[in-house]
VMD Tcl script that builds the backbone (N, CA, C; Angstrom):
set m [mol new atoms 414]
animate dup $m
set s [atomselect $m all]
$s set {name element resname resid chain x y z} {
  {N N UNK 1 A 30.382 23.926 17.320}
  {CA C UNK 1 A 30.034 24.156 16.046}
  {C C UNK 1 A 30.507 23.093 15.135}
  {N N UNK 2 A 29.739 22.825 14.065}
  {CA C UNK 2 A 29.815 21.641 13.232}
  {C C UNK 2 A 29.549 22.193 11.815}
  {N N UNK 3 A 30.043 21.624 10.870}
  {CA C UNK 3 A 29.861 21.913 9.572}
  {C C UNK 3 A 28.402 21.637 9.177}
  {N N UNK 4 A 27.713 22.503 8.348}
  {CA C UNK 4 A 26.109 22.602 8.162}
  {C C UNK 4 A 25.494 23.331 9.212}
  {N N UNK 5 A 26.026 23.494 10.262}
  {CA C UNK 5 A 25.287 24.299 11.241}
  {C C UNK 5 A 25.163 25.888 10.901}
  {N N UNK 6 A 24.305 26.511 11.195}
  {CA C UNK 6 A 24.220 27.992 11.019}
  {C C UNK 6 A 23.462 28.616 12.272}
  {N N UNK 7 A 24.002 29.850 12.241}
  {CA C UNK 7 A 23.526 30.608 13.301}
  {C C UNK 7 A 22.432 32.012 12.535}
  {N N UNK 8 A 21.339 32.138 12.893}
  {CA C UNK 8 A 20.502 33.345 12.428}
  {C C UNK 8 A 20.813 34.462 13.137}
  {N N UNK 9 A 21.194 35.555 12.744}
  {CA C UNK 9 A 21.471 36.918 13.450}
  {C C UNK 9 A 20.267 37.647 13.162}
  {N N UNK 10 A 20.201 39.011 13.763}
  {CA C UNK 10 A 19.085 40.033 13.220}
  {C C UNK 10 A 19.331 40.496 11.802}
  {N N UNK 11 A 20.258 39.979 11.155}
  {CA C UNK 11 A 20.440 40.699 9.718}
  {C C UNK 11 A 20.975 39.492 8.574}
  {N N UNK 12 A 21.377 38.387 9.429}
  {CA C UNK 12 A 21.731 37.336 8.033}
  {C C UNK 12 A 21.869 35.980 8.616}
  {N N UNK 13 A 21.961 34.935 7.767}
  {CA C UNK 13 A 21.950 33.724 8.469}
  {C C UNK 13 A 23.564 33.220 7.929}
  {N N UNK 14 A 24.160 32.766 9.199}
  {CA C UNK 14 A 25.783 32.605 8.820}
  {C C UNK 14 A 25.781 31.108 8.987}
  {N N UNK 15 A 26.367 30.543 7.940}
  {CA C UNK 15 A 26.563 29.078 7.951}
  {C C UNK 15 A 28.089 28.605 7.893}
  {N N UNK 16 A 28.367 27.412 8.622}
  {CA C UNK 16 A 29.596 27.071 9.018}
  {C C UNK 16 A 29.743 25.619 8.095}
  {N N UNK 17 A 31.190 25.736 7.392}
  {CA C UNK 17 A 31.454 24.818 6.488}
  {C C UNK 17 A 32.998 24.579 6.764}
  {N N UNK 18 A 33.204 23.306 6.417}
  {CA C UNK 18 A 34.572 22.828 6.652}
  {C C UNK 18 A 35.819 22.913 5.982}
  {N N UNK 19 A 35.425 23.678 4.624}
  {CA C UNK 19 A 36.566 24.040 4.110}
  {C C UNK 19 A 36.511 25.347 3.361}
  {N N UNK 20 A 37.590 26.049 2.599}
  {CA C UNK 20 A 37.487 27.471 1.961}
  {C C UNK 20 A 36.465 27.180 1.130}
  {N N UNK 21 A 36.377 26.237 0.084}
  {CA C UNK 21 A 35.451 26.060 -0.991}
  {C C UNK 21 A 33.944 26.065 -0.597}
  {N N UNK 22 A 33.115 27.020 -1.169}
  {CA C UNK 22 A 31.684 26.814 -1.177}
  {C C UNK 22 A 31.271 25.387 -1.264}
  {N N UNK 23 A 30.165 25.375 -0.425}
  {CA C UNK 23 A 29.502 23.817 -0.678}
  {C C UNK 23 A 28.915 23.877 -2.330}
  {N N UNK 24 A 28.701 22.587 -3.026}
  {CA C UNK 24 A 28.248 22.693 -4.060}
  {C C UNK 24 A 26.732 23.245 -4.037}
  {N N UNK 25 A 25.761 23.128 -3.236}
  {CA C UNK 25 A 24.491 23.627 -3.410}
  {C C UNK 25 A 24.276 25.217 -3.156}
  {N N UNK 26 A 25.181 25.767 -2.914}
  {CA C UNK 26 A 25.003 27.196 -2.706}
  {C C UNK 26 A 25.027 28.213 -4.182}
  {N N UNK 27 A 23.943 28.855 -4.111}
  {CA C UNK 27 A 23.494 29.384 -5.460}
  {C C UNK 27 A 24.964 30.429 -5.937}
  {N N UNK 28 A 25.257 30.145 -7.378}
  {CA C UNK 28 A 26.347 30.788 -7.987}
  {C C UNK 28 A 26.717 31.994 -7.801}
  {N N UNK 29 A 26.065 33.078 -7.660}
  {CA C UNK 29 A 26.459 34.437 -6.961}
  {C C UNK 29 A 26.901 34.195 -5.427}
  {N N UNK 30 A 26.089 33.681 -4.700}
  {CA C UNK 30 A 26.903 33.586 -3.467}
  {C C UNK 30 A 28.434 32.685 -3.410}
  {N N UNK 31 A 28.433 31.571 -4.051}
  {CA C UNK 31 A 29.405 30.909 -4.459}
  {C C UNK 31 A 30.665 31.891 -5.152}
  {N N UNK 32 A 30.261 32.795 -5.968}
  {CA C UNK 32 A 31.482 33.969 -6.380}
  {C C UNK 32 A 31.957 34.606 -5.318}
  {N N UNK 33 A 30.965 35.308 -4.546}
  {CA C UNK 33 A 31.496 36.184 -3.467}
  {C C UNK 33 A 32.289 35.576 -2.218}
  {N N UNK 34 A 31.859 34.453 -2.187}
  {CA C UNK 34 A 32.604 33.641 -1.035}
  {C C UNK 34 A 33.865 33.116 -1.477}
  {N N UNK 35 A 34.262 32.994 -2.755}
  {CA C UNK 35 A 35.778 32.847 -3.362}
  {C C UNK 35 A 36.306 34.154 -3.165}
  {N N UNK 36 A 35.716 35.027 -3.800}
  {CA C UNK 36 A 36.291 36.443 -3.603}
  {C C UNK 36 A 36.741 36.717 -1.824}
  {N N UNK 37 A 35.916 36.679 -1.296}
  {CA C UNK 37 A 36.304 36.960 0.102}
  {C C UNK 37 A 37.684 35.833 0.701}
  {N N UNK 38 A 37.390 34.940 0.136}
  {CA C UNK 38 A 38.482 33.665 0.671}
  {C C UNK 38 A 39.821 34.360 0.125}
  {N N UNK 39 A 39.849 34.601 -1.262}
  {CA C UNK 39 A 41.005 35.189 -2.258}
  {C C UNK 39 A 41.676 36.569 -1.395}
  {N N UNK 40 A 40.665 37.397 -0.839}
  {CA C UNK 40 A 41.225 38.400 -0.353}
  {C C UNK 40 A 41.734 38.175 0.931}
  {N N UNK 41 A 40.941 37.312 1.855}
  {CA C UNK 41 A 41.739 36.960 3.202}
  {C C UNK 41 A 43.051 36.204 2.858}
  {N N UNK 42 A 43.134 35.294 1.974}
  {CA C UNK 42 A 44.608 34.583 1.593}
  {C C UNK 42 A 45.580 35.613 1.210}
  {N N UNK 43 A 45.202 36.645 0.404}
  {CA C UNK 43 A 46.210 37.751 0.041}
  {C C UNK 43 A 46.721 38.653 1.144}
  {N N UNK 44 A 45.959 38.938 2.186}
  {CA C UNK 44 A 46.204 39.742 3.271}
  {C C UNK 44 A 47.342 38.828 3.883}
  {N N UNK 45 A 46.923 37.745 4.287}
  {CA C UNK 45 A 47.722 36.922 5.199}
  {C C UNK 45 A 48.916 36.686 4.467}
  {N N UNK 46 A 49.266 36.385 3.222}
  {CA C UNK 46 A 50.544 36.408 2.494}
  {C C UNK 46 A 51.133 37.622 2.897}
  {N N UNK 47 A 50.497 38.789 2.613}
  {CA C UNK 47 A 51.155 40.244 2.999}
  {C C UNK 47 A 51.551 40.106 4.017}
  {N N UNK 48 A 51.170 39.736 5.201}
  {CA C UNK 48 A 51.198 39.740 6.714}
  {C C UNK 48 A 52.501 38.847 6.946}
  {N N UNK 49 A 52.627 37.881 6.283}
  {CA C UNK 49 A 53.827 37.015 6.484}
  {C C UNK 49 A 55.038 37.789 5.862}
  {N N UNK 50 A 55.087 38.415 4.524}
  {CA C UNK 50 A 55.917 39.239 4.085}
  {C C UNK 50 A 56.539 40.183 5.055}
  {N N UNK 51 A 55.541 40.620 5.936}
  {CA C UNK 51 A 55.918 42.003 6.786}
  {C C UNK 51 A 56.740 40.848 7.718}
  {N N UNK 52 A 56.368 39.925 8.343}
  {CA C UNK 52 A 57.165 39.047 9.544}
  {C C UNK 52 A 58.287 38.745 8.844}
  {N N UNK 53 A 58.463 38.383 7.715}
  {CA C UNK 53 A 59.857 37.994 7.295}
  {C C UNK 53 A 60.530 39.445 7.313}
  {N N UNK 54 A 60.351 40.637 6.697}
  {CA C UNK 54 A 60.909 41.672 6.751}
  {C C UNK 54 A 61.492 42.003 8.250}
  {N N UNK 55 A 60.524 41.603 9.098}
  {CA C UNK 55 A 60.636 41.878 10.496}
  {C C UNK 55 A 62.016 41.289 11.120}
  {N N UNK 56 A 61.886 39.680 10.736}
  {CA C UNK 56 A 63.170 38.754 10.958}
  {C C UNK 56 A 64.241 39.244 10.288}
  {N N UNK 57 A 64.504 39.926 9.388}
  {CA C UNK 57 A 65.618 40.629 8.658}
  {C C UNK 57 A 65.858 41.879 9.254}
  {N N UNK 58 A 65.211 42.887 9.564}
  {CA C UNK 58 A 65.825 44.306 10.007}
  {C C UNK 58 A 64.928 44.705 11.251}
  {N N UNK 59 A 64.273 43.669 11.880}
  {CA C UNK 59 A 63.389 44.532 12.934}
  {C C UNK 59 A 62.245 45.398 12.729}
  {N N UNK 60 A 62.015 46.139 13.715}
  {CA C UNK 60 A 60.636 46.966 13.532}
  {C C UNK 60 A 60.646 48.044 12.377}
  {N N UNK 61 A 59.782 48.506 11.979}
  {CA C UNK 61 A 59.674 49.536 10.882}
  {C C UNK 61 A 58.085 49.707 10.729}
  {N N UNK 62 A 57.764 51.193 10.220}
  {CA C UNK 62 A 56.527 51.026 10.201}
  {C C UNK 62 A 55.742 50.812 8.775}
  {N N UNK 63 A 54.454 50.288 8.716}
  {CA C UNK 63 A 53.900 49.666 7.712}
  {C C UNK 63 A 53.890 50.143 6.370}
  {N N UNK 64 A 54.087 51.607 6.348}
  {CA C UNK 64 A 54.023 52.358 4.781}
  {C C UNK 64 A 55.694 52.244 4.707}
  {N N UNK 65 A 56.544 51.772 5.393}
  {CA C UNK 65 A 57.917 51.546 4.691}
  {C C UNK 65 A 58.280 50.108 4.103}
  {N N UNK 66 A 57.194 49.355 4.011}
  {CA C UNK 66 A 57.284 48.008 3.471}
  {C C UNK 66 A 57.963 48.043 2.073}
  {N N UNK 67 A 57.441 48.547 1.095}
  {CA C UNK 67 A 57.899 48.675 0.075}
  {C C UNK 67 A 59.358 49.275 -0.284}
  {N N UNK 68 A 59.656 50.360 0.615}
  {CA C UNK 68 A 60.850 50.800 0.550}
  {C C UNK 68 A 62.180 49.916 0.950}
  {N N UNK 69 A 61.646 49.305 2.137}
  {CA C UNK 69 A 62.473 48.400 2.962}
  {C C UNK 69 A 62.811 47.040 2.186}
  {N N UNK 70 A 61.846 46.854 1.352}
  {CA C UNK 70 A 62.174 45.622 0.485}
  {C C UNK 70 A 62.981 46.060 -0.451}
  {N N UNK 71 A 62.817 47.315 -1.527}
  {CA C UNK 71 A 63.979 47.529 -2.443}
  {C C UNK 71 A 65.368 47.691 -1.588}
  {N N UNK 72 A 65.517 48.263 -0.382}
  {CA C UNK 72 A 66.633 48.715 0.470}
  {C C UNK 72 A 67.142 47.159 0.394}
  {N N UNK 73 A 66.619 46.434 0.780}
  {CA C UNK 73 A 67.447 45.099 1.229}
  {C C UNK 73 A 67.637 44.310 -0.142}
  {N N UNK 74 A 67.111 44.715 -1.165}
  {CA C UNK 74 A 67.475 44.352 -2.556}
  {C C UNK 74 A 68.946 44.947 -3.141}
  {N N UNK 75 A 68.799 46.263 -2.725}
  {CA C UNK 75 A 70.042 47.073 -3.145}
  {C C UNK 75 A 71.162 46.437 -2.091}
  {N N UNK 76 A 71.064 46.269 -1.045}
  {CA C UNK 76 A 72.215 45.602 -0.156}
  {C C UNK 76 A 72.422 43.999 -0.504}
  {N N UNK 77 A 71.686 43.747 -1.457}
  {CA C UNK 77 A 71.843 42.533 -2.053}
  {C C UNK 77 A 71.585 41.008 -0.847}
  {N N UNK 78 A 70.717 41.592 0.152}
  {CA C UNK 78 A 70.155 40.700 1.279}
  {C C UNK 78 A 69.025 39.998 0.822}
  {N N UNK 79 A 68.287 40.503 -0.287}
  {CA C UNK 79 A 67.477 39.488 -0.779}
  {C C UNK 79 A 67.434 39.508 -2.540}
  {N N UNK 80 A 67.220 38.554 -3.235}
  {CA C UNK 80 A 67.655 38.608 -4.535}
  {C C UNK 80 A 66.364 39.128 -5.287}
  {N N UNK 81 A 66.934 39.657 -6.482}
  {CA C UNK 81 A 65.878 40.426 -7.525}
  {C C UNK 81 A 64.413 39.700 -7.700}
  {N N UNK 82 A 64.592 38.354 -7.513}
  {CA C UNK 82 A 63.221 37.844 -7.875}
  {C C UNK 82 A 62.536 37.709 -6.314}
  {N N UNK 83 A 62.810 37.722 -5.426}
  {CA C UNK 83 A 62.204 37.792 -4.277}
  {C C UNK 83 A 61.799 39.174 -3.889}
  {N N UNK 84 A 62.409 39.996 -4.367}
  {CA C UNK 84 A 62.067 41.451 -4.237}
  {C C UNK 84 A 60.936 41.723 -4.975}
  {N N UNK 85 A 60.800 41.367 -6.245}
  {CA C UNK 85 A 59.676 41.330 -7.179}
  {C C UNK 85 A 58.675 40.662 -6.502}
  {N N UNK 86 A 58.577 39.360 -5.891}
  {CA C UNK 86 A 57.569 38.503 -5.272}
  {C C UNK 86 A 56.876 39.482 -4.091}
  {N N UNK 87 A 57.928 39.764 -3.251}
  {CA C UNK 87 A 57.298 40.617 -1.996}
  {C C UNK 87 A 56.787 41.758 -2.543}
  {N N UNK 88 A 57.181 42.613 -3.572}
  {CA C UNK 88 A 56.579 43.578 -3.830}
  {C C UNK 88 A 54.948 43.612 -4.334}
  {N N UNK 89 A 55.034 42.406 -5.211}
  {CA C UNK 89 A 53.674 42.003 -5.854}
  {C C UNK 89 A 52.663 41.794 -4.834}
  {N N UNK 90 A 53.307 41.137 -3.841}
  {CA C UNK 90 A 52.207 40.678 -2.831}
  {C C UNK 90 A 51.871 41.653 -1.891}
  {N N UNK 91 A 52.703 42.597 -1.630}
  {CA C UNK 91 A 52.705 43.934 -0.608}
  {C C UNK 91 A 51.640 44.674 -1.528}
  {N N UNK 92 A 51.776 44.746 -2.861}
  {CA C UNK 92 A 50.933 45.708 -3.570}
  {C C UNK 92 A 49.432 45.357 -3.531}
  {N N UNK 93 A 49.045 44.065 -3.722}
  {CA C UNK 93 A 47.989 43.454 -3.956}
  {C C UNK 93 A 47.366 43.578 -2.467}
  {N N UNK 94 A 47.925 43.168 -1.340}
  {CA C UNK 94 A 47.484 43.162 -0.069}
  {C C UNK 94 A 47.343 44.625 0.414}
  {N N UNK 95 A 47.919 45.732 -0.041}
  {CA C UNK 95 A 47.465 47.008 0.140}
  {C C UNK 95 A 46.142 47.257 -0.282}
  {N N UNK 96 A 46.260 47.113 -1.774}
  {CA C UNK 96 A 44.899 47.086 -2.368}
  {C C UNK 96 A 43.649 46.705 -1.589}
  {N N UNK 97 A 43.863 45.549 -1.169}
  {CA C UNK 97 A 42.776 44.766 -0.420}
  {C C UNK 97 A 42.377 45.464 0.915}
  {N N UNK 98 A 43.460 45.446 1.367}
  {CA C UNK 98 A 43.337 46.334 2.994}
  {C C UNK 98 A 42.814 47.414 2.916}
  {N N UNK 99 A 43.090 48.322 1.800}
  {CA C UNK 99 A 42.783 49.704 1.981}
  {C C UNK 99 A 41.562 50.242 0.995}
  {N N UNK 100 A 40.945 49.117 0.280}
  {CA C UNK 100 A 39.375 49.150 -0.525}
  {C C UNK 100 A 38.572 48.555 -0.203}
  {N N UNK 101 A 37.440 48.917 0.303}
  {CA C UNK 101 A 36.531 48.342 0.966}
  {C C UNK 101 A 35.820 47.525 -0.525}
  {N N UNK 102 A 35.668 46.247 0.131}
  {CA C UNK 102 A 34.892 45.307 -0.990}
  {C C UNK 102 A 35.911 44.926 -2.168}
  {N N UNK 103 A 37.318 45.258 -2.048}
  {CA C UNK 103 A 38.120 44.937 -3.329}
  {C C UNK 103 A 38.560 43.229 -3.179}
  {N N UNK 104 A 38.484 42.885 -4.606}
  {CA C UNK 104 A 38.901 41.286 -4.641}
  {C C UNK 104 A 39.733 40.978 -5.582}
  {N N UNK 105 A 40.353 40.091 -5.848}
  {CA C UNK 105 A 41.033 39.719 -6.798}
  {C C UNK 105 A 40.698 38.496 -7.978}
  {N N UNK 106 A 41.373 38.450 -9.095}
  {CA C UNK 106 A 40.582 37.442 -10.035}
  {C C UNK 106 A 41.244 36.268 -9.728}
  {N N UNK 107 A 40.951 34.968 -10.022}
  {CA C UNK 107 A 41.606 33.759 -9.700}
  {C C UNK 107 A 43.091 33.623 -10.432}
  {N N UNK 108 A 43.381 34.284 -11.488}
  {CA C UNK 108 A 44.657 34.270 -12.296}
  {C C UNK 108 A 45.505 34.892 -11.275}
  {N N UNK 109 A 45.118 36.218 -10.890}
  {CA C UNK 109 A 45.956 37.115 -10.217}
  {C C UNK 109 A 46.467 36.131 -8.654}
  {N N UNK 110 A 45.403 35.540 -8.066}
  {CA C UNK 110 A 45.495 35.088 -6.931}
  {C C UNK 110 A 46.536 33.560 -7.052}
  {N N UNK 111 A 46.291 33.017 -8.405}
  {CA C UNK 111 A 47.309 32.333 -8.769}
  {C C UNK 111 A 48.920 32.471 -8.901}
  {N N UNK 112 A 48.847 33.436 -9.607}
  {CA C UNK 112 A 50.270 34.537 -9.622}
  {C C UNK 112 A 50.870 34.700 -8.224}
  {N N UNK 113 A 50.122 35.242 -7.580}
  {CA C UNK 113 A 50.195 35.475 -6.010}
  {C C UNK 113 A 50.901 34.208 -5.257}
  {N N UNK 114 A 50.141 33.260 -5.264}
  {CA C UNK 114 A 50.652 31.933 -4.515}
  {C C UNK 114 A 51.913 31.498 -5.257}
  {N N UNK 115 A 52.074 31.577 -6.344}
  {CA C UNK 115 A 53.315 31.248 -6.888}
  {C C UNK 115 A 54.621 32.189 -6.431}
  {N N UNK 116 A 54.345 33.509 -6.415}
  {CA C UNK 116 A 55.155 34.441 -5.761}
  {C C UNK 116 A 55.313 34.288 -4.201}
  {N N UNK 117 A 54.298 33.640 -3.690}
  {CA C UNK 117 A 54.683 33.300 -2.104}
  {C C UNK 117 A 55.284 31.917 -1.971}
  {N N UNK 118 A 54.919 31.241 -2.802}
  {CA C UNK 118 A 55.675 29.771 -2.926}
  {C C UNK 118 A 57.266 29.996 -3.024}
  {N N UNK 119 A 57.448 30.760 -3.788}
  {CA C UNK 119 A 59.235 31.335 -4.220}
  {C C UNK 119 A 59.511 32.070 -2.888}
  {N N UNK 120 A 58.822 32.850 -2.165}
  {CA C UNK 120 A 59.297 33.727 -1.031}
  {C C UNK 120 A 59.512 32.506 0.206}
  {N N UNK 121 A 58.566 31.624 0.438}
  {CA C UNK 121 A 58.719 30.713 1.365}
  {C C UNK 121 A 59.945 29.633 1.033}
  {N N UNK 122 A 60.213 29.410 -0.182}
  {CA C UNK 122 A 61.299 28.480 -0.464}
  {C C UNK 122 A 62.836 29.323 -0.043}
  {N N UNK 123 A 62.778 30.776 -0.386}
  {CA C UNK 123 A 63.788 31.464 -0.006}
  {C C UNK 123 A 63.923 31.444 1.290}
  {N N UNK 124 A 62.909 31.727 2.303}
  {CA C UNK 124 A 63.025 31.715 3.548}
  {C C UNK 124 A 63.559 30.455 4.357}
  {N N UNK 125 A 62.971 29.531 3.635}
  {CA C UNK 125 A 63.324 28.018 4.125}
  {C C UNK 125 A 65.038 27.555 3.952}
  {N N UNK 126 A 65.454 28.397 2.708}
  {CA C UNK 126 A 66.842 27.981 2.091}
  {C C UNK 126 A 67.835 29.006 3.403}
  {N N UNK 127 A 67.258 30.102 3.574}
  {CA C UNK 127 A 67.954 31.045 4.345}
  {C C UNK 127 A 67.751 30.723 6.006}
  {N N UNK 128 A 66.778 29.868 6.211}
  {CA C UNK 128 A 66.669 29.420 7.580}
  {C C UNK 128 A 66.150 30.441 8.592}
  {N N UNK 129 A 65.318 31.548 7.878}
  {CA C UNK 129 A 64.910 32.498 8.841}
  {C C UNK 129 A 63.844 32.064 9.733}
  {N N UNK 130 A 63.565 32.485 10.965}
  {CA C UNK 130 A 62.404 32.170 11.678}
  {C C UNK 130 A 61.415 33.052 11.686}
  {N N UNK 131 A 60.482 32.368 11.266}
  {CA C UNK 131 A 59.293 33.212 10.974}
  {C C UNK 131 A 58.046 32.277 11.486}
  {N N UNK 132 A 56.707 32.931 11.741}
  {CA C UNK 132 A 55.646 31.950 12.387}
  {C C UNK 132 A 55.480 30.712 11.411}
  {N N UNK 133 A 54.938 29.961 12.082}
  {CA C UNK 133 A 54.512 28.701 11.439}
  {C C UNK 133 A 53.350 29.037 10.570}
  {N N UNK 134 A 52.330 29.668 10.951}
  {CA C UNK 134 A 51.117 30.268 10.085}
  {C C UNK 134 A 51.716 30.336 9.026}
  {N N UNK 135 A 52.920 30.907 8.906}
  {CA C UNK 135 A 53.295 31.619 7.320}
  {C C UNK 135 A 53.951 30.722 6.397}
  {N N UNK 136 A 54.472 29.340 7.198}
  {CA C UNK 136 A 55.036 28.470 6.292}
  {C C UNK 136 A 54.137 27.579 5.828}
  {N N UNK 137 A 52.919 27.294 6.734}
  {CA C UNK 137 A 51.826 26.330 6.369}
  {C C UNK 137 A 51.047 26.953 5.156}
  {N N UNK 138 A 50.835 28.274 4.950}
  {CA C UNK 138 A 50.245 28.697 3.879}
  {C C UNK 138 A 50.831 27.972 2.574}
}
mol reanalyze $m
mol bondsrecalc $m
mol representation Tube
mol addrep $m
């Protein structure tokens, strides 16, 4: 597979591109949709990493327990209030995207989530928590 290649399926043509940004020659509506899909994927990955951080702190739990587990860790002073807020925000948006077909977020919200995630990563690094490298590379 190389950038610029495509595969025709019975329903669509799938193009391969070397970056998350759409190519310059893509029609504006398709470019907008690609950006939306990429933002949704990035938000879901941030949420999965928050789950991984929680797992490193407390072990196994059910998916639906994530917000209550975050709040409990904050009450126990195991995570600071700012990190609690960041984790809850990321989790909230991740849940909206994962449980709503076709949901996407605006660029301003995505930028805010990136800032929240940067704060969480910085806190994880200070605490020297062991989480996946994929989460730290985001």
